[in-house]
MARVEXLUM-52192 format. One line per field, with one value per residue (C-alpha): x, y, z; residue in three letters. Coordinates in nm, 2 decimals. Layout:
REM MARVEXLUM-52192
east	X / ...
north	Y / ...
up	Z / ...
aa	Ala / ...
END
This chain:
REM MARVEXLUM-52192
east	-6.34 / -6.09 / -5.72 / -5.46 / -5.15 / -4.82 / -4.52 / -4.20 / -3.94 / -3.57 / -3.65 / -3.86 / -4.23 / -4.38 / -4.74 / -4.95 / -5.22 / -5.45 / -5.46 / -5.72 / -5.60 / -5.75 / -5.63 / -5.77 / -6.07 / -5.99 / -5.78 / -5.40 / -5.19 / -4.86 / -4.60 / -4.54 / -4.33 / -4.49 / -4.34 / -4.46 / -4.21 / -4.35 / -4.59 / -4.77 / -4.80 / -4.57 / -4.52 / -4.25 / -4.32 / -4.32 / -4.59 / -4.83 / -4.78 / -4.89 / -5.18 / -5.27 / -5.20 / -5.05 / -4.76 / -4.67 / -4.97 / -4.92 / -4.56 / -4.52 / -4.23 / -4.15 / -3.93 / -3.78 / -3.52 / -3.28 / -3.37 / -3.60 / -3.74 / -4.02 / -4.26 / -4.60 / -4.93 / -5.21 / -5.54 / -5.60 / -5.97 / -5.97 / -5.72 / -5.82 / -5.64 / -5.75 / -6.15 / -6.12 / -6.16 / -6.03 / -6.12 / -5.95 / -5.63 / -5.33 / -5.02 / -4.70 / -4.47 / -4.10 / -3.87 / -3.60 / -3.80 / -3.74 / -3.38 / -3.44 / -3.71 / -3.96 / -4.34 / -4.44 / -4.44 / -4.75 / -4.74 / -4.90 / -5.20 / -5.31 / -5.19 / -5.35 / -5.68 / -5.61 / -5.50 / -5.19 / -4.97 / -4.60 / -4.53 / -4.16 / -4.16 / -4.38 / -4.24 / -4.58 / -4.79 / -5.16 / -5.39 / -5.75 / -5.98 / -6.06 / -6.44
north	2.98 / 2.77 / 2.83 / 2.54 / 2.67 / 2.48 / 2.53 / 2.58 / 2.33 / 2.41 / 2.59 / 2.33 / 2.35 / 2.01 / 1.94 / 1.65 / 1.56 / 1.28 / 1.05 / 0.79 / 0.44 / 0.18 / -0.11 / 0.04 / 0.22 / 0.53 / 0.83 / 0.78 / 1.09 / 1.14 / 1.40 / 1.56 / 1.84 / 2.15 / 2.24 / 2.54 / 2.46 / 2.11 / 2.10 / 1.78 / 1.60 / 1.31 / 1.01 / 0.78 / 0.42 / 0.30 / 0.55 / 0.48 / 0.09 / 0.14 / 0.35 / 0.04 / 0.19 / 0.02 / 0.22 / 0.02 / 0.08 / 0.41 / 0.53 / 0.89 / 1.09 / 1.40 / 1.69 / 1.74 / 1.99 / 1.70 / 1.63 / 1.40 / 1.09 / 0.84 / 0.82 / 0.63 / 0.81 / 0.74 / 0.89 / 0.96 / 0.95 / 1.16 / 1.39 / 1.59 / 1.92 / 2.05 / 2.03 / 2.07 / 1.73 / 1.72 / 1.44 / 1.25 / 1.41 / 1.29 / 1.21 / 1.06 / 0.80 / 0.84 / 0.59 / 0.83 / 1.00 / 0.68 / 0.75 / 1.07 / 0.95 / 1.16 / 1.01 / 1.29 / 1.63 / 1.83 / 2.02 / 2.29 / 2.07 / 2.06 / 2.38 / 2.59 / 2.47 / 2.72 / 3.09 / 3.08 / 3.31 / 3.26 / 3.44 / 3.40 / 3.62 / 3.34 / 3.04 / 2.93 / 2.91 / 2.99 / 2.81 / 2.91 / 2.73 / 2.90 / 2.96
up	-10.54 / -10.36 / -10.46 / -10.46 / -10.31 / -10.43 / -10.21 / -10.38 / -10.22 / -10.30 / -10.59 / -10.75 / -10.74 / -10.63 / -10.54 / -10.44 / -10.71 / -10.70 / -11.01 / -11.08 / -11.02 / -11.25 / -11.03 / -10.72 / -10.86 / -10.64 / -10.63 / -10.53 / -10.44 / -10.62 / -10.55 / -10.89 / -11.02 / -11.16 / -11.48 / -11.70 / -11.95 / -12.00 / -12.28 / -12.15 / -11.82 / -11.80 / -11.55 / -11.48 / -11.61 / -11.25 / -11.14 / -11.44 / -11.38 / -11.02 / -11.12 / -11.36 / -11.70 / -11.99 / -12.12 / -12.43 / -12.64 / -12.81 / -12.87 / -12.99 / -13.07 / -12.86 / -12.82 / -12.50 / -12.36 / -12.42 / -12.78 / -12.96 / -12.74 / -12.75 / -12.52 / -12.47 / -12.47 / -12.19 / -12.10 / -11.74 / -11.68 / -11.36 / -11.20 / -10.88 / -10.80 / -10.47 / -10.51 / -10.89 / -11.11 / -11.48 / -11.70 / -11.99 / -11.95 / -12.18 / -12.06 / -12.14 / -11.99 / -11.96 / -11.81 / -11.76 / -11.47 / -11.27 / -11.27 / -11.06 / -10.84 / -10.99 / -11.01 / -11.24 / -11.42 / -11.42 / -11.77 / -11.94 / -12.06 / -11.71 / -11.59 / -11.85 / -11.70 / -11.43 / -11.38 / -11.18 / -10.99 / -10.89 / -10.55 / -10.50 / -10.18 / -10.02 / -10.24 / -10.36 / -10.67 / -10.65 / -10.89 / -10.96 / -11.20 / -11.53 / -11.59
aa	Met / Glu / Gln / Leu / Arg / Ile / Lys / Ile / Ile / Arg / Asp / Leu / Met / Tyr / Ser / Lys / Val / Lys / Phe / Trp / Ser / Val / Ile / Asp / Asn / Glu / Tyr / Leu / Ser / Leu / Arg / Val / Leu / Val / Asp / Thr / Gly / Ala / Arg / Ile / Thr / Thr / Phe / Ser / Asp / Ser / Ala / Leu / Lys / Arg / Leu / Gly / Tyr / Ile / Thr / Asp / Lys / Lys / Pro / Val / Thr / Ile / Arg / Thr / Gly / Gly / Gly / Ile / Ala / Thr / Ala / Asn / Glu / Val / Thr / Ile / Pro / Lys / Ile / Gln / Ile / Gly / Thr / Val / Glu / Leu / Thr / Asn / Val / Thr / Ala / His / Ser / Asn / Glu / Phe / Leu / Asp / Asn / Phe / Lys / Ile / Lys / Gly / Ile / Leu / Gly / Met / Asn / Val / Leu / Ser / Gln / Phe / Ile / Phe / Thr / Val / Asn / Leu / Asn / Asp / Asn / Ile / Ile / Ile / Leu / Asn / Arg / Arg / Asn
END
């Protein structure tokens, strides 16, 4: 089984992940932060708009490290990590991420689909798909 290896950059874990673009009808690669402390995958408003998703249809109240906030919920039909394709992934939008030039945060709703190991000696995370 293929392993996805995520390089840790400056103490942050980033990875290129392919997300389905409803505008282009194909995958687009985005560099996202891998966050084991985030419950759900979250995108900047600008990234979701680039992918063609409407971000103001389904507002939800969320609890973040900074407190209670409002986000919009979307369903991404396909996400590809390495050769693994996940379908119908729930994600939130957050305009706050645009302020930090972060396209997205890969949360535990995606990461829990994998068995992962953090190797701090080599500064990588290794993901293997759960059966």
